[in-house]
N, C-alpha and C positions, 0 to 999 in steps of 0.2 A: 589880522583877527586872533583876537585873545580868546583863552577858555577860561571860562569862570570856573568856580570851585565845585559846582553842581554838574556841570558836563563832563567834569574830570572824572568825578565819581560814578556817572552814569557808563563812560568809557570803560573805567576799570571793572565796575559791575558787569558790564557786557562781555568783557573779557573773560572774567572769572568764570560767569555763566556758561559761555561756549565751551572752555576747558572743561567744565565740569560736566556738561552735556555729552561732549566728546568723550570722555572717560567712561561713562555708563554705557554709551552708545558700543564702545568697543568691547567692553565687558560682556555685552550682551551678545554681539557677534561672536565673540570668541567663546563664549558659552556653547552656543548652537554649534559652532565647527567642531568643539569639542565632541559633543553629542554625536555627531555624524560621523566623525573619525572613530569613536567608539563601539557605534553602530557596525561600521564597516570592518573593524578589526574582529567583533564578535563573529560575523558572517564568516569571514576568511578562517577564525580559527575551529567555527563549527565544521565547515566544508573539509577543513584539512583533518580534522580529527575523524570526521565520519569517512573519508578517504583512507585514512591509515587504519581503522577498523574494518575495513572492505565493505561498508555501507555505502556503496556508489551510487544508489539513486537517491538517498537522503543527502548526500555530498552535492548531487547535482540541483537538489533544489537550492541548495544555499548559493551553489555558484552562479546559477543562472541569476539570481538577485545580485550578486556580487558585480557579475559583468556588466549589468547596467549601470551600477554606481561608479566602477571603477575601469572603464574600456582600455583605457591607456595604461594600465600597470602591468609590468614583466611579470612579476610574481603572480596576480591573478590569473593573467592569460594561461601560464603554465601550468599550473595548478588546475585551471579548467581544462586544459587539453588532456592532461593525466586522465580527470575524474570521466570527461567525453570519452576517451580511450577504452577505460574502464567499463563505460556504458554500452561499447560497441556503436556509439555513434562516430563513426570515423572520419566522414565529411568534415562535422563539427570540429572532431580532435585535430584534423589537418589545418583547416582555417586558423584553430587558435596556435598551433605549433608555428604558422607561418607568422602570426601577428606577434607572438613572441620574439621572434628573430626579426621583425621589422623594427620591434621596440628596443631590442639589443642587439646589433649585429654579431657581437662578439659569441653569441651561443652557438655559432658554426665550430666555435673552437672545443665545446663540449661535446664530448664523444658519446656519453650517456645519452644526454638529450638529443644528439644526432640520433642514435640508434632508436629511441623511443619513436620519434619521427618517422623514421623508416619502416619502424613496424607498422604504423597508420596507413604509409604511403601502400606498402605491400597488401594489407588489407583492402585498400581501394584498387589494387590491381594495376598500381602506377608502377610497374616494375623498372621502367628507366630512371625515374627519379629514386625510387626505393634503392636501387643499386648505386647511385651516384652518392646518395645520403649514408649509405651504409660504407662506401669506401672512403668518405670524408671522416666518418666515424673511426674506421680502422685506421686511417692515418694521423689521428687526433689521440689514439687510446694509449699510446705510450707514456702519457701524463699520469695514468691510473697506477695505483699501488698493484693491482693484480691484473696488469694489461694481458698477460699471457692469456688466462682465463677468458678476457672480454673479449681477444682476439678470435679466439676458438669460435665464440659464441656469434661473432658476426661474419666470420666463415661460413659457419653453418646457414645464416641469411643469405649470403652470397650465393652458395652453393644452389640452394632452394631457388633463388631468383632467375640463375642459370637455365633450371628445368623449366621455368616459364618461358623463357624468350625464344 
């Protein structure tokens, strides 16, 4: 089978049209993804700024929306845990701390993270779990520059837990 000159032109034009349509489609989809990313970044920054300013109820509004959009993000879950903890929603904070550890198991080596999680468990009256978390935090606290002060802080919590046990 021989291709005529017209058939070759149609094939070439079809390939060029396919490439051009592909480029425009990729650009359109890419722009939509960029918009979504920028929206999520704004939400995260607003939640973080509100949290740092001590406006925890406003931070919680942003965080609830962001958790729907990025449920698998370690940073989002951790910030969400801190915000819900400061809003005295300890059950939700516990869930978010646990989810953060599920996403990044190396968080168990972060003594500050563990101490924050321990405080939440203490508020939930889960003394056995809180004790083991504070002990693990104490074990890893040598990494901190101010480890002596931090260890004293942890000892106070461990003493408090002993009163409840």
